[in-house]
BAVEX-779266 format. One line per field, with one value per residue: residue in three letters; residue number from 0; x, y, z of N, C-alpha, C in turn. Coordinates in steps of 0.05 Angstrom, whole numbers, plus 5000, padded with zeros to 4 digits. Example, Ala and Ser with C-alpha at 12.3 -4.5 7.8 and 13.67 -1.06 7.14 Angstrom:
res = ALA, SER
n = 0, 1
n_east = 5264, 5257
n_north = 4886, 4955
n_up = 5156, 5142
ca_east = 5246, 5273
ca_north = 4910, 4979
ca_up = 5156, 5143
c_east = 5264, 5258
c_north = 4934, 5001
c_up = 5156, 5157
//
This chain:
res = MET, LYS, ILE, VAL, THR, LEU, LEU, GLU, ASN, THR, SER, GLY, ARG, PRO, VAL, LEU, ALA, ALA, ALA, ARG, GLY, LEU, SER, LEU, TYR, VAL, GLU, ALA, ALA, GLY, ARG, LYS, VAL, LEU, PHE, ASP, MET, GLY, PRO, ASP, ALA, SER, PHE, LEU, GLY, ASN, ALA, ARG, ALA, LEU, GLY, ILE, ASP, PRO, ALA, ALA, VAL, ASP, THR, ALA, VAL, LEU, SER, HIS, GLY, HIS, SER, ASP, HIS, GLY, GLY, GLY, LEU, ALA, ALA, PHE, CYS, GLU, CYS, ASN, ARG, ARG, ALA, LYS, ILE, TYR, LEU, ARG, ARG, GLU, ALA, LEU, GLY, ALA, TYR, TYR, ALA, VAL, LEU, PRO, GLY, GLN, GLU, PRO, ASN, TYR, ILE, GLY, LEU, PRO, GLU, THR, GLY, ALA, LEU, ALA, LYS, ARG, PHE, SER, PHE, THR, GLY, ASP, ARG, GLU, ASP, LEU, GLY, ASP, GLY, LEU, THR, LEU, PHE, SER, ASP, VAL, GLU, ASP, ASP, LYS, SER, LEU, ARG, ALA, ALA, ALA, PRO, LYS, LEU, GLN, GLU, LYS, VAL, GLY, GLU, GLY, PHE, ARG, PRO, ASP, GLY, PHE, ALA, HIS, GLU, GLN, HIS, LEU, LEU, ALA, GLU, GLU, ASN, GLY, ARG, ALA, ALA, LEU, LEU, ILE, GLY, CYS, GLY, HIS, SER, GLY, VAL, VAL, ASN, ILE, LEU, ARG, ALA, ALA, LYS, ARG, HIS, LEU, GLY, ARG, LEU, PRO, ASP, VAL, VAL, PHE, GLY, GLY, PHE, HIS, LEU, PHE, GLU, LEU, ALA, PRO, GLY, ALA, PRO, GLU, ALA, GLU, ALA, LEU, LEU, ARG, ALA, THR, ALA, GLU, GLU, LEU, ARG, GLN, GLY, SER, THR, ILE, TYR, TYR, THR, GLY, HIS, CYS, THR, GLY, ASP, TRP, ALA, TYR, GLY, ARG, LEU, LYS, GLU, ALA, LEU, GLY, ASP, ARG, LEU, ARG, PRO, MET, ASP, CYS, GLY, ALA, SER, ALA, GLU, LEU
n = 0, 1, 2, 3, 4, 5, 6, 7, 8, 9, 10, 11, 12, 13, 14, 15, 16, 17, 18, 19, 20, 21, 22, 23, 24, 25, 26, 27, 28, 29, 30, 31, 32, 33, 34, 35, 36, 37, 38, 39, 40, 41, 42, 43, 44, 45, 46, 47, 48, 49, 50, 51, 52, 53, 54, 55, 56, 57, 58, 59, 60, 61, 62, 63, 64, 65, 66, 67, 68, 69, 70, 71, 72, 73, 74, 75, 76, 77, 78, 79, 80, 81, 82, 83, 84, 85, 86, 87, 88, 89, 90, 91, 92, 93, 94, 95, 96, 97, 98, 99, 100, 101, 102, 103, 104, 105, 106, 107, 108, 109, 110, 111, 112, 113, 114, 115, 116, 117, 118, 119, 120, 121, 122, 123, 124, 125, 126, 127, 128, 129, 130, 131, 132, 133, 134, 135, 136, 137, 138, 139, 140, 141, 142, 143, 144, 145, 146, 147, 148, 149, 150, 151, 152, 153, 154, 155, 156, 157, 158, 159, 160, 161, 162, 163, 164, 165, 166, 167, 168, 169, 170, 171, 172, 173, 174, 175, 176, 177, 178, 179, 180, 181, 182, 183, 184, 185, 186, 187, 188, 189, 190, 191, 192, 193, 194, 195, 196, 197, 198, 199, 200, 201, 202, 203, 204, 205, 206, 207, 208, 209, 210, 211, 212, 213, 214, 215, 216, 217, 218, 219, 220, 221, 222, 223, 224, 225, 226, 227, 228, 229, 230, 231, 232, 233, 234, 235, 236, 237, 238, 239, 240, 241, 242, 243, 244, 245, 246, 247, 248, 249, 250, 251, 252, 253, 254, 255, 256, 257, 258, 259, 260, 261, 262, 263, 264, 265, 266, 267, 268, 269, 270, 271, 272, 273
n_east = 4103, 4120, 4144, 4160, 4194, 4192, 4199, 4213, 4222, 4277, 4341, 4388, 4418, 4458, 4440, 4386, 4332, 4304, 4255, 4201, 4149, 4111, 4118, 4102, 4110, 4081, 4080, 4043, 4007, 4014, 3995, 4019, 4027, 4020, 4030, 4012, 4041, 4084, 4109, 4119, 4152, 4196, 4193, 4187, 4237, 4271, 4240, 4256, 4314, 4313, 4301, 4244, 4190, 4149, 4114, 4099, 4064, 3993, 3962, 3937, 3940, 3914, 3927, 3910, 3883, 3919, 3984, 4039, 4038, 4005, 4024, 4058, 4020, 3998, 4046, 4055, 4010, 4029, 4072, 4047, 3993, 3952, 3930, 3881, 3866, 3854, 3818, 3790, 3728, 3731, 3781, 3792, 3778, 3783, 3840, 3876, 3929, 3923, 3935, 3939, 3942, 3970, 3965, 3929, 3951, 3949, 3947, 3930, 3916, 3943, 3920, 3867, 3835, 3838, 3854, 3809, 3789, 3813, 3802, 3775, 3726, 3721, 3692, 3669, 3697, 3733, 3733, 3790, 3808, 3849, 3869, 3871, 3848, 3815, 3802, 3766, 3738, 3751, 3741, 3744, 3777, 3796, 3833, 3875, 3902, 3947, 3938, 3946, 3906, 3913, 3903, 3861, 3799, 3772, 3706, 3661, 3671, 3694, 3728, 3738, 3756, 3794, 3762, 3783, 3761, 3780, 3816, 3848, 3868, 3912, 3899, 3938, 3943, 3972, 3983, 3972, 3995, 4003, 4001, 3997, 3984, 3992, 3987, 3986, 3969, 3935, 3892, 3905, 3951, 3932, 3884, 3874, 3902, 3871, 3822, 3845, 3853, 3803, 3783, 3820, 3815, 3854, 3924, 3962, 4023, 4060, 4074, 4075, 4081, 4065, 4059, 4044, 4065, 4095, 4089, 4080, 4100, 4157, 4167, 4120, 4071, 4015, 4040, 4072, 4036, 4007, 4045, 4055, 4006, 4002, 4049, 4038, 3995, 4021, 4059, 4031, 4021, 4066, 4077, 4118, 4138, 4151, 4166, 4167, 4172, 4124, 4121, 4166, 4228, 4234, 4189, 4194, 4241, 4222, 4180, 4216, 4248, 4208, 4191, 4233, 4270, 4232, 4212, 4227, 4266, 4238, 4260, 4281, 4283, 4279, 4255, 4214, 4205, 4149
n_north = 2410, 2431, 2420, 2445, 2448, 2493, 2506, 2466, 2424, 2411, 2427, 2414, 2453, 2508, 2559, 2564, 2570, 2529, 2506, 2483, 2463, 2475, 2488, 2495, 2497, 2506, 2503, 2497, 2491, 2545, 2569, 2593, 2570, 2574, 2527, 2519, 2562, 2560, 2566, 2619, 2671, 2656, 2623, 2656, 2678, 2633, 2622, 2661, 2654, 2613, 2627, 2642, 2678, 2705, 2744, 2737, 2692, 2665, 2635, 2612, 2564, 2542, 2481, 2466, 2485, 2492, 2525, 2516, 2513, 2559, 2598, 2633, 2669, 2725, 2749, 2731, 2752, 2803, 2813, 2794, 2816, 2802, 2748, 2694, 2663, 2602, 2564, 2516, 2528, 2515, 2520, 2561, 2549, 2535, 2506, 2461, 2431, 2379, 2357, 2313, 2346, 2388, 2458, 2465, 2482, 2525, 2518, 2531, 2573, 2642, 2709, 2729, 2770, 2811, 2794, 2768, 2791, 2755, 2711, 2656, 2602, 2533, 2477, 2406, 2392, 2428, 2457, 2494, 2503, 2502, 2453, 2446, 2420, 2423, 2381, 2349, 2307, 2259, 2193, 2166, 2119, 2100, 2066, 2069, 2120, 2164, 2203, 2235, 2234, 2275, 2321, 2372, 2410, 2471, 2482, 2525, 2523, 2475, 2425, 2380, 2318, 2331, 2327, 2335, 2366, 2407, 2403, 2396, 2374, 2378, 2372, 2373, 2374, 2360, 2357, 2307, 2282, 2277, 2314, 2302, 2343, 2345, 2367, 2362, 2308, 2290, 2258, 2209, 2181, 2139, 2143, 2182, 2186, 2148, 2173, 2207, 2179, 2162, 2214, 2222, 2179, 2145, 2130, 2186, 2214, 2233, 2248, 2299, 2312, 2310, 2257, 2252, 2211, 2212, 2211, 2157, 2103, 2067, 2005, 1986, 1948, 1963, 2006, 1979, 1955, 1990, 2017, 1975, 1962, 2014, 2025, 1974, 1996, 2038, 2017, 1999, 2012, 2063, 2111, 2167, 2183, 2243, 2258, 2284, 2333, 2318, 2262, 2239, 2202, 2144, 2125, 2143, 2111, 2057, 2063, 2070, 2025, 1994, 2015, 2034, 2073, 2096, 2128, 2194, 2244, 2305, 2356, 2423, 2462, 2412, 2380, 2362, 2350, 2338
n_up = 6227, 6293, 6358, 6417, 6483, 6525, 6580, 6637, 6693, 6687, 6658, 6615, 6590, 6596, 6587, 6592, 6634, 6686, 6721, 6766, 6734, 6674, 6599, 6539, 6466, 6403, 6333, 6275, 6221, 6208, 6249, 6319, 6382, 6444, 6502, 6563, 6615, 6653, 6726, 6728, 6700, 6673, 6623, 6590, 6579, 6563, 6516, 6484, 6481, 6451, 6403, 6397, 6386, 6439, 6432, 6382, 6390, 6373, 6395, 6461, 6514, 6564, 6608, 6659, 6722, 6760, 6795, 6776, 6720, 6705, 6728, 6705, 6675, 6675, 6664, 6616, 6590, 6591, 6557, 6507, 6472, 6442, 6441, 6451, 6507, 6523, 6562, 6612, 6651, 6696, 6715, 6743, 6797, 6873, 6887, 6924, 6960, 7013, 7070, 7119, 7189, 7172, 7146, 7102, 7036, 6980, 6914, 6868, 6814, 6807, 6822, 6775, 6762, 6727, 6679, 6653, 6606, 6567, 6567, 6536, 6550, 6552, 6526, 6526, 6480, 6431, 6373, 6350, 6298, 6238, 6243, 6304, 6366, 6430, 6477, 6533, 6548, 6578, 6603, 6666, 6685, 6746, 6763, 6729, 6744, 6776, 6813, 6872, 6935, 6963, 6929, 6928, 6920, 6950, 6970, 6991, 7061, 7062, 7037, 6974, 6939, 6880, 6825, 6774, 6733, 6711, 6676, 6608, 6546, 6488, 6420, 6355, 6291, 6227, 6159, 6153, 6206, 6275, 6341, 6413, 6468, 6537, 6599, 6659, 6666, 6698, 6697, 6679, 6635, 6604, 6604, 6577, 6525, 6509, 6500, 6460, 6417, 6407, 6387, 6349, 6309, 6312, 6346, 6370, 6332, 6368, 6436, 6481, 6543, 6619, 6663, 6711, 6753, 6797, 6848, 6860, 6901, 6897, 6879, 6906, 6903, 6880, 6849, 6817, 6785, 6759, 6728, 6698, 6678, 6641, 6613, 6582, 6553, 6525, 6491, 6455, 6375, 6345, 6372, 6391, 6455, 6497, 6557, 6625, 6680, 6723, 6718, 6746, 6762, 6779, 6757, 6698, 6689, 6696, 6650, 6607, 6605, 6579, 6534, 6511, 6460, 6450, 6494, 6515, 6543, 6568, 6579, 6589, 6522, 6493, 6435, 6371, 6313, 6263
ca_east = 4099, 4140, 4141, 4187, 4190, 4203, 4202, 4211, 4230, 4307, 4353, 4416, 4435, 4466, 4428, 4355, 4325, 4292, 4231, 4182, 4130, 4121, 4107, 4108, 4101, 4075, 4083, 4030, 3990, 4011, 3988, 4035, 4009, 4031, 4016, 4018, 4054, 4102, 4103, 4132, 4157, 4222, 4190, 4193, 4271, 4277, 4235, 4274, 4338, 4306, 4298, 4220, 4181, 4126, 4101, 4083, 4035, 3968, 3936, 3946, 3920, 3919, 3924, 3890, 3886, 3950, 4002, 4061, 4024, 3985, 4035, 4069, 3997, 4001, 4076, 4053, 3991, 4042, 4083, 4031, 3967, 3933, 3927, 3863, 3874, 3833, 3819, 3766, 3717, 3733, 3811, 3790, 3771, 3811, 3854, 3898, 3942, 3910, 3951, 3927, 3962, 3977, 3951, 3915, 3971, 3940, 3963, 3912, 3922, 3949, 3897, 3866, 3813, 3848, 3859, 3792, 3778, 3835, 3793, 3754, 3726, 3721, 3671, 3685, 3715, 3737, 3746, 3806, 3817, 3882, 3883, 3871, 3826, 3822, 3787, 3770, 3721, 3766, 3735, 3757, 3782, 3813, 3857, 3902, 3911, 3959, 3934, 3948, 3883, 3915, 3898, 3826, 3783, 3760, 3684, 3654, 3687, 3702, 3746, 3727, 3772, 3799, 3757, 3801, 3743, 3794, 3839, 3840, 3886, 3911, 3911, 3946, 3945, 3978, 3997, 3973, 4016, 3986, 4013, 3980, 3999, 3985, 3996, 4003, 3961, 3921, 3870, 3920, 3958, 3925, 3852, 3877, 3909, 3838, 3807, 3858, 3857, 3771, 3783, 3838, 3810, 3881, 3941, 3973, 4045, 4076, 4061, 4082, 4076, 4067, 4049, 4035, 4068, 4124, 4083, 4083, 4120, 4178, 4168, 4097, 4047, 3996, 4046, 4077, 4008, 3996, 4068, 4062, 3988, 4009, 4075, 4024, 3984, 4038, 4072, 4018, 4025, 4091, 4077, 4138, 4136, 4163, 4157, 4186, 4154, 4114, 4129, 4185, 4248, 4233, 4166, 4202, 4263, 4209, 4173, 4237, 4248, 4185, 4188, 4266, 4277, 4201, 4213, 4247, 4266, 4224, 4273, 4278, 4293, 4270, 4239, 4208, 4186, 4134
ca_north = 2415, 2437, 2428, 2452, 2452, 2517, 2507, 2444, 2418, 2397, 2437, 2415, 2476, 2527, 2586, 2556, 2562, 2509, 2513, 2463, 2470, 2462, 2505, 2485, 2514, 2491, 2513, 2468, 2499, 2566, 2573, 2595, 2563, 2568, 2514, 2531, 2582, 2556, 2575, 2645, 2685, 2647, 2611, 2677, 2683, 2612, 2626, 2679, 2641, 2583, 2633, 2634, 2704, 2706, 2760, 2723, 2679, 2676, 2623, 2613, 2542, 2529, 2463, 2457, 2511, 2495, 2552, 2514, 2510, 2575, 2616, 2660, 2679, 2751, 2753, 2724, 2775, 2832, 2813, 2787, 2835, 2795, 2720, 2684, 2646, 2579, 2545, 2504, 2556, 2506, 2532, 2587, 2541, 2541, 2485, 2457, 2402, 2382, 2335, 2310, 2356, 2413, 2475, 2469, 2495, 2537, 2508, 2548, 2599, 2666, 2728, 2732, 2782, 2835, 2781, 2758, 2797, 2750, 2683, 2641, 2584, 2515, 2456, 2379, 2385, 2459, 2465, 2521, 2518, 2496, 2424, 2447, 2416, 2415, 2355, 2344, 2285, 2235, 2175, 2169, 2099, 2111, 2041, 2079, 2144, 2161, 2237, 2234, 2240, 2305, 2343, 2375, 2434, 2479, 2496, 2539, 2521, 2452, 2411, 2357, 2309, 2342, 2311, 2346, 2374, 2435, 2391, 2399, 2375, 2391, 2355, 2388, 2356, 2377, 2340, 2273, 2277, 2288, 2312, 2304, 2354, 2339, 2385, 2337, 2283, 2272, 2239, 2182, 2182, 2120, 2153, 2213, 2173, 2134, 2195, 2230, 2159, 2169, 2234, 2226, 2157, 2133, 2141, 2211, 2205, 2239, 2253, 2315, 2323, 2302, 2234, 2252, 2189, 2223, 2201, 2129, 2089, 2050, 1972, 1978, 1926, 1979, 2016, 1964, 1944, 2014, 2016, 1954, 1970, 2039, 2008, 1958, 2012, 2057, 2001, 2001, 2033, 2079, 2142, 2171, 2202, 2257, 2262, 2296, 2343, 2306, 2237, 2220, 2188, 2118, 2120, 2149, 2096, 2032, 2057, 2069, 1992, 1980, 2032, 2043, 2096, 2113, 2147, 2209, 2262, 2327, 2378, 2451, 2458, 2389, 2387, 2348, 2357, 2323
ca_up = 6253, 6310, 6387, 6432, 6509, 6544, 6610, 6652, 6712, 6685, 6641, 6610, 6576, 6620, 6577, 6592, 6662, 6696, 6746, 6766, 6717, 6647, 6585, 6512, 6443, 6379, 6308, 6267, 6197, 6208, 6277, 6334, 6406, 6472, 6520, 6591, 6618, 6679, 6750, 6733, 6678, 6666, 6601, 6569, 6573, 6552, 6491, 6464, 6478, 6428, 6376, 6393, 6408, 6455, 6425, 6357, 6393, 6365, 6412, 6482, 6521, 6598, 6614, 6683, 6739, 6775, 6783, 6766, 6694, 6699, 6747, 6684, 6656, 6671, 6648, 6584, 6575, 6593, 6532, 6486, 6474, 6428, 6436, 6464, 6521, 6524, 6592, 6624, 6670, 6722, 6716, 6760, 6822, 6892, 6884, 6954, 6971, 7040, 7080, 7150, 7202, 7159, 7138, 7064, 7012, 6957, 6891, 6843, 6795, 6818, 6821, 6748, 6752, 6706, 6654, 6645, 6581, 6549, 6570, 6526, 6560, 6533, 6530, 6523, 6458, 6420, 6351, 6343, 6270, 6228, 6263, 6333, 6377, 6453, 6491, 6565, 6552, 6584, 6611, 6683, 6705, 6763, 6767, 6710, 6744, 6804, 6836, 6900, 6952, 6975, 6912, 6935, 6912, 6965, 6963, 7012, 7077, 7063, 7018, 6970, 6920, 6850, 6797, 6749, 6712, 6698, 6661, 6581, 6530, 6459, 6392, 6340, 6261, 6202, 6134, 6163, 6221, 6295, 6364, 6436, 6486, 6557, 6620, 6680, 6661, 6731, 6696, 6671, 6612, 6590, 6600, 6566, 6503, 6493, 6488, 6441, 6399, 6399, 6370, 6319, 6300, 6309, 6360, 6358, 6323, 6386, 6458, 6500, 6574, 6646, 6660, 6743, 6767, 6810, 6873, 6864, 6917, 6887, 6891, 6917, 6884, 6860, 6830, 6796, 6773, 6748, 6713, 6677, 6651, 6631, 6591, 6561, 6534, 6507, 6475, 6425, 6355, 6349, 6381, 6409, 6481, 6507, 6579, 6646, 6697, 6741, 6713, 6765, 6756, 6782, 6734, 6678, 6682, 6690, 6623, 6593, 6605, 6562, 6506, 6496, 6448, 6446, 6508, 6513, 6563, 6561, 6591, 6573, 6499, 6477, 6409, 6358, 6288, 6246
c_east = 4125, 4133, 4164, 4179, 4204, 4205, 4190, 4224, 4268, 4319, 4375, 4430, 4437, 4445, 4394, 4348, 4305, 4275, 4208, 4150, 4131, 4104, 4116, 4099, 4097, 4070, 4066, 4013, 3988, 4002, 4017, 4021, 4027, 4016, 4024, 4038, 4079, 4091, 4107, 4137, 4182, 4219, 4194, 4221, 4282, 4268, 4243, 4299, 4337, 4304, 4269, 4209, 4156, 4103, 4081, 4054, 4012, 3949, 3949, 3926, 3933, 3906, 3899, 3894, 3905, 3970, 4025, 4056, 4013, 4003, 4047, 4044, 4000, 4025, 4069, 4032, 4002, 4057, 4066, 3998, 3951, 3922, 3908, 3881, 3853, 3838, 3790, 3752, 3730, 3766, 3808, 3779, 3794, 3820, 3875, 3906, 3937, 3927, 3946, 3953, 3975, 3963, 3949, 3934, 3956, 3962, 3946, 3923, 3923, 3925, 3885, 3844, 3818, 3851, 3833, 3782, 3790, 3821, 3773, 3754, 3711, 3706, 3688, 3708, 3711, 3748, 3769, 3814, 3841, 3888, 3883, 3849, 3834, 3795, 3793, 3748, 3736, 3750, 3748, 3755, 3805, 3837, 3878, 3901, 3930, 3956, 3934, 3923, 3885, 3909, 3865, 3826, 3769, 3726, 3669, 3676, 3699, 3722, 3736, 3752, 3774, 3784, 3767, 3783, 3752, 3814, 3829, 3870, 3888, 3918, 3922, 3956, 3952, 3990, 3996, 3987, 3999, 3999, 3992, 3996, 3982, 3993, 4000, 3991, 3945, 3904, 3879, 3928, 3944, 3898, 3855, 3882, 3879, 3827, 3814, 3851, 3819, 3766, 3797, 3822, 3830, 3891, 3952, 4004, 4062, 4062, 4082, 4074, 4082, 4057, 4037, 4037, 4090, 4115, 4080, 4104, 4134, 4177, 4139, 4080, 4032, 4011, 4058, 4054, 4007, 4019, 4062, 4031, 3991, 4028, 4057, 4009, 3994, 4057, 4055, 4022, 4056, 4091, 4106, 4131, 4152, 4153, 4173, 4165, 4150, 4113, 4145, 4202, 4242, 4207, 4180, 4224, 4246, 4198, 4191, 4246, 4228, 4188, 4209, 4264, 4252, 4198, 4229, 4246, 4254, 4230, 4272, 4297, 4289, 4251, 4230, 4192, 4173, 4127
c_north = 2415, 2431, 2428, 2456, 2474, 2521, 2478, 2444, 2411, 2420, 2431, 2433, 2500, 2563, 2584, 2555, 2538, 2517, 2486, 2471, 2458, 2484, 2496, 2501, 2505, 2509, 2490, 2494, 2528, 2582, 2576, 2588, 2556, 2547, 2510, 2548, 2576, 2562, 2609, 2653, 2672, 2629, 2635, 2680, 2660, 2612, 2644, 2667, 2620, 2603, 2645, 2670, 2695, 2722, 2757, 2703, 2684, 2661, 2614, 2587, 2538, 2503, 2455, 2484, 2505, 2516, 2540, 2506, 2537, 2597, 2642, 2670, 2708, 2760, 2758, 2744, 2805, 2838, 2804, 2798, 2823, 2763, 2720, 2666, 2626, 2567, 2536, 2530, 2544, 2507, 2545, 2578, 2543, 2520, 2481, 2432, 2403, 2358, 2333, 2325, 2379, 2429, 2467, 2493, 2499, 2531, 2512, 2563, 2624, 2681, 2732, 2748, 2802, 2822, 2773, 2757, 2778, 2723, 2678, 2617, 2557, 2492, 2426, 2376, 2417, 2445, 2491, 2525, 2506, 2474, 2423, 2444, 2411, 2397, 2354, 2320, 2260, 2216, 2161, 2136, 2098, 2090, 2054, 2108, 2143, 2191, 2234, 2248, 2270, 2330, 2346, 2406, 2448, 2492, 2491, 2532, 2497, 2443, 2385, 2342, 2330, 2326, 2318, 2352, 2403, 2431, 2389, 2396, 2382, 2372, 2374, 2367, 2381, 2364, 2309, 2259, 2293, 2286, 2314, 2322, 2355, 2354, 2364, 2313, 2268, 2257, 2206, 2188, 2160, 2129, 2170, 2204, 2157, 2155, 2209, 2203, 2165, 2195, 2231, 2200, 2141, 2137, 2166, 2200, 2211, 2255, 2271, 2323, 2307, 2286, 2234, 2221, 2193, 2214, 2172, 2115, 2065, 2020, 1962, 1969, 1942, 1999, 2004, 1954, 1969, 2022, 2000, 1952, 1994, 2026, 1990, 1975, 2025, 2040, 1996, 2020, 2038, 2103, 2142, 2193, 2213, 2265, 2266, 2307, 2328, 2275, 2226, 2205, 2160, 2107, 2116, 2123, 2065, 2031, 2055, 2036, 1986, 1989, 2036, 2068, 2114, 2128, 2164, 2228, 2291, 2352, 2402, 2449, 2431, 2394, 2367, 2361, 2333, 2331
c_up = 6275, 6334, 6405, 6466, 6523, 6561, 6622, 6671, 6717, 6660, 6635, 6596, 6595, 6605, 6582, 6625, 6666, 6725, 6746, 6763, 6685, 6628, 6555, 6490, 6419, 6358, 6290, 6244, 6200, 6238, 6295, 6366, 6425, 6487, 6546, 6591, 6645, 6700, 6749, 6702, 6667, 6632, 6583, 6554, 6558, 6521, 6475, 6462, 6453, 6407, 6379, 6408, 6415, 6446, 6402, 6365, 6387, 6380, 6434, 6498, 6553, 6605, 6635, 6696, 6761, 6772, 6776, 6735, 6685, 6717, 6734, 6665, 6652, 6656, 6623, 6573, 6577, 6568, 6513, 6491, 6462, 6422, 6460, 6478, 6525, 6552, 6597, 6646, 6702, 6734, 6742, 6791, 6843, 6894, 6913, 6947, 7002, 7046, 7110, 7169, 7197, 7152, 7108, 7059, 6988, 6942, 6864, 6824, 6814, 6809, 6787, 6738, 6725, 6676, 6641, 6619, 6559, 6552, 6545, 6531, 6544, 6543, 6530, 6503, 6443, 6399, 6341, 6317, 6268, 6243, 6292, 6352, 6408, 6468, 6518, 6575, 6556, 6604, 6638, 6694, 6729, 6773, 6744, 6716, 6772, 6820, 6855, 6912, 6958, 6961, 6912, 6918, 6938, 6961, 6990, 7037, 7081, 7040, 7004, 6944, 6897, 6836, 6770, 6729, 6695, 6679, 6626, 6568, 6498, 6443, 6375, 6312, 6237, 6187, 6143, 6186, 6249, 6323, 6389, 6452, 6510, 6578, 6642, 6676, 6686, 6719, 6689, 6643, 6589, 6579, 6574, 6533, 6493, 6486, 6461, 6421, 6381, 6386, 6344, 6298, 6301, 6337, 6353, 6349, 6346, 6410, 6469, 6524, 6597, 6649, 6693, 6756, 6790, 6836, 6888, 6880, 6905, 6891, 6899, 6900, 6873, 6847, 6811, 6773, 6750, 6721, 6691, 6661, 6635, 6600, 6572, 6535, 6514, 6491, 6450, 6400, 6358, 6359, 6397, 6432, 6494, 6537, 6603, 6669, 6719, 6741, 6738, 6752, 6754, 6761, 6706, 6673, 6681, 6661, 6612, 6588, 6577, 6537, 6502, 6486, 6444, 6469, 6514, 6533, 6551, 6575, 6574, 6549, 6483, 6461, 6392, 6334, 6272, 6220
//
């Protein structure tokens, strides 16, 4: 099994473009999977620079309905005419960042009407075959997540807090090894990891994804408490964590202190083989 970061906020290689968003690629059990498409078409050029052919992808997954993960959806469909795209029906909702005194900022997916025939809507757990499983049945312990109240969904003429029903995660298993792919982890990486363990019967060997901790206020008591609880949970077992995107430099540094070499940067081109 191989996992490759096609696009992320940072790149240490001049040949690879960086953009605020995420796109991951997985090869497992003969399947070629694209997990998220970044904010635009940049991930396609990066894929080719890394020797990966986007047209050969047979399965695509959208982790949730935000544009930094699905903005490149139309570009992918243009270059790949066959892969089914698995997403939660709720991912087509109207998602906004809402701040007091400011106009609500739309952060949902671009218009997707013309792509609907490519969509396959997922339930709480979907077996895609060949050791690929999508799940969204995450128990929501709000004390273990850091998603800001500004993330909201428009309903009628008003807004309500985003419950992240549009979020899903991917487990890939091959030859007794398992990887967990997370988009932004709005539901909390600990909550998601517990759900993954329930599905697998154990912890995954590797995790790739954002942990959505970037909005934590450095040094604030509640931020310190959340990071301590997160680090304590992530220290269990021997899982290797690749993270970036929405994790944030301060949170990454604090988790690095606890996890050492088990925490690694998920910049453009970062990869793992299991």
